[in-house]
N, C-alpha and C positions, 0 to 999 in steps of 0.2 A: 441617520446616521445608521452604520450596519454594522453587526457584531457577528463574526462568525465563532460559532459556540462547538467545541468537542463534547461529543456525551459518551458516559460510558461504553466501553466495549464489551463488559459481560456485566461486572459487580456493580451496581446499582451506588454503593458507597464510594467508587471513585469518582463521582462527581464535586466538583469542585463550588465553595463557597460562593465564588463572583458566578459561577455558570447558574447557578441556581438564583441568584439574585437577576442576571441578565435576562433568562426566560420569565422570570415572574413582572416584570417590569416591559417587555416587548408589547408594542401594540400591535407589530404584525409577525408572524411566525412564516418565513420561508422554510419548507421542509423535504428532504427526500422523499420521506413517506408520513402523509399527516398522521396516520394511523398510529404508528409509531410514537411520532414527538406527543401526540394526546395521551397514549397509554404512560409513556415518561412523566407527564405532569400529572397526570393520575396518582402515579406511586409518589411522587415527591407529596403533593398533597397529602397523601393517608400516611407517609411514613415519618414524613417532616414537618408535617403540619403547616406547608408551604400556602401563602397568599398570593394569587396568581390575579393580575390586571383583569378587571371583567372584561366581556365581549373581546375577546383577541382576537385575531384574524389568521387563519392558517391557510396559506397556499401551497400547494404541490410544486416542488421544482426539484428536477430529477433529470439523469442525461439525458432523455429522450426529448423535454419541452426547454433544456437550457438556452439553448441558443436562440429560440424564437422568443423565449421570456424576457430574454435582455436585450433584444433588438427594441423590445417594443418598451422599455424601461424610460422612464423620466427623472430626472433629477428631484424633481418634487416628491417622488415616491418615498425618500428618504430623510424627509422632512419630521416624519415620526420615526419612533422608535423600530427599527426593523432587526430581526434576529435572523440568521442561517442555520440549520440544525442539521445535521447528517443522521442517519440511523445508529453511528455506531463509529465512535472515534474521531479524527481530524478530518473536519472537512479540506477539501484539496489533494487528500491522500486516496487516492482511489474513488475518490467521489467530488461531486461538485462544488464548486466554491471560488476556485481560481479565475475563472471569467469574471466571476462577481466584483473579486477585487480588482481585475482589470480596467472594467469599468469605473468603479470608484476611482482609481487612479486617472485616469482619461477624463473624467467631469468632476474632477475635485470635490467628490464627497467624501466626509470623514467616515474612516472605518477602523477597525480593532479584531484581532484575533486573539482569541482566549487560550493557555496553553491548556493540555488536558490529556486524557488516554488515549494511547496510539498503539496500535498490534506492532506496525513496525518496529520502533523503537524497543518496546517492552520485549520483543521477539531476541532481537539483535541483542540485550545484554544480556538475554537468559543463555544465548547460546555459548557465552565463553571463549568465543574465538577472539582471540588477542590482536589480529589485526583489524585496527581500529578504523583506519580508511573504509567506507560503506557506499556501497552503491543500493538503493532501490530498484527493483527491474517492475515492480507490479505483476499483473495479471502476464500470463502466458498466453499466446493465442489457439483457442481450442485443438485445434489439429492440422496436419501437413506439413507444408514445407516452411510456413510462417512460422508454426510451433519450431520444428525442428532448428531455425536458425537462430531464435529468440533466444533456445535453450543454451545452445553452444555460446552464444554473446553473453549469456549469464556466468557461463562457467567460467570461459576463456577473459573474462573483465579484469581480472587482476586484481577484485578490492572481495572484501566480503561482502555477497549479494542475497538480498532479501528478496524473496517473491511469495505473493499471495497465490494460493491454489485454492480451488472449491474440494469438499469432499467426493466428488464426483469423477475427480481426473486426478487426486493424490498418490492414489495406488500406479495409476499409468506416470505419473512426472518419476516417482520412484524407479521404475522400469527404466525410463528412458536416461533417468541421472547413470544407474548400474551398467546400462551399455554403452554409454560414452565415458566415464572414468569411475572406473567400480571403488577403487581405492580413494575418494575423497571424500572428505569429513562433512556430514550435514547435522544440522538440528530443525526438527521440528516440535511445533508447538501447537498445540491442540487445543479448541477452547478458551483460549485466555482470558483469568481473572476469573472464570464461570466454574460451576460446581466440578465438572469434568473436565478441568486444567490436565492437562500432561504435558510432557517434555520426552524427546526421544532424540537422542545422539549415536552417530557412529556413521556405519557407509550406508548407502543406501538399501542394497540387499539386509544388512542387519537390521535394519529398521523395519524395512517392508516384514521380515520374518516376525518380528516382535509386535508390531500392531496388528498384524494379522487382517481380520474383516472388521477390527474396530475404527471404522473411517468417518463415522458420522461425525457431524460438525465443522466449524470453521479451523484453516491451515493457515500457519506460516511456515515457511520454508527459509532458515538460514545456509548459506554455501560458502565454505571456507574458501579462502583464496587461495589458488593453488600454488604450491610449493614454488615452481618453477618460476611463478611469478613474482612471489614475495621475495625471492633471491636475487632476481634481474633489476639492472638499475635500467633498462630499456622497457618501456609497457606497449601493451598494443597499439594504446593511440598514438606513442610515437611512431611506430611504424606507418599507422595508416595518414598520418600528416605528410609522410614521405610521397614523392612525386615518381612512385615505384607502379607497374603494373599491378594488378590484384593477384596476379598468379605468385610474384615473386613475394608480395605482400604476405599473402596466405603461408608461403614457405617459411618466412621468419617468424611470423607470429606462432605460428606450429613449433618452432624450435626454442620459444621462450614458453608456453603454455602445455606443451603436450598435446593438443590438440591434432584429430585426424588433419593433413594436409587438404583434401580433398572436402570434407567436412568443412572447413576453413573459409577454403575460396568460395564454396557456395553461400557462405554464410555473408562473405563480402559483397558476393552480386547484389544481395539484397538489402545492402546497407544503402 
């Protein structure tokens, strides 16, 4: 059997009893980073006096070796108690995990997914945005036209949109949002559940001035749905489904989102 196990995104107290039981009874632990998982187990032993199965097997499974590992799998591997552990948060959310689930589905392997800590949903609820239709955008490309097109897609999605960003690029992201949509309300959560957790709410320029040089840590950015799209019965996806030239689609989308027509057209060309 395979169990996908979420781990705390910061505060170790957020781990569930079911997660501790699954970790302690695992024969083999597939780990995004074996060092991180071993540290977590050490803390659980020290803090909660938890007993673990002796001689557990730790195997590294991350985005760089996931495809090769799964191609080498045999169903007999899951005759033992196998647990996949991400470094922090829910497996499959910007972490490996989904390919393992698909393998189990295709090969009749029993699997389970435990609920637990998740930065995406925590930040979404903390944002206070009342448009509850939410879209998870993940990490933007690092640079270039791909990043520009992806950001425009997030801004014009028509939903409250959640983006992950690294401390190296969060200031850049705020500058980009300020240029594309200076009045858009956004919410930033830094270091969720950790000692220096912080929330920031306002326009991109307002938040940029507030945080200053205080950019170290992990960031989740929640972008409010644009007012034009919230009031429109027609969505961007409705327009994209129509058999129309890209230039016409771009003009129509810009009407309901306020997005620059040229930028919208360039984004559509990359879809």
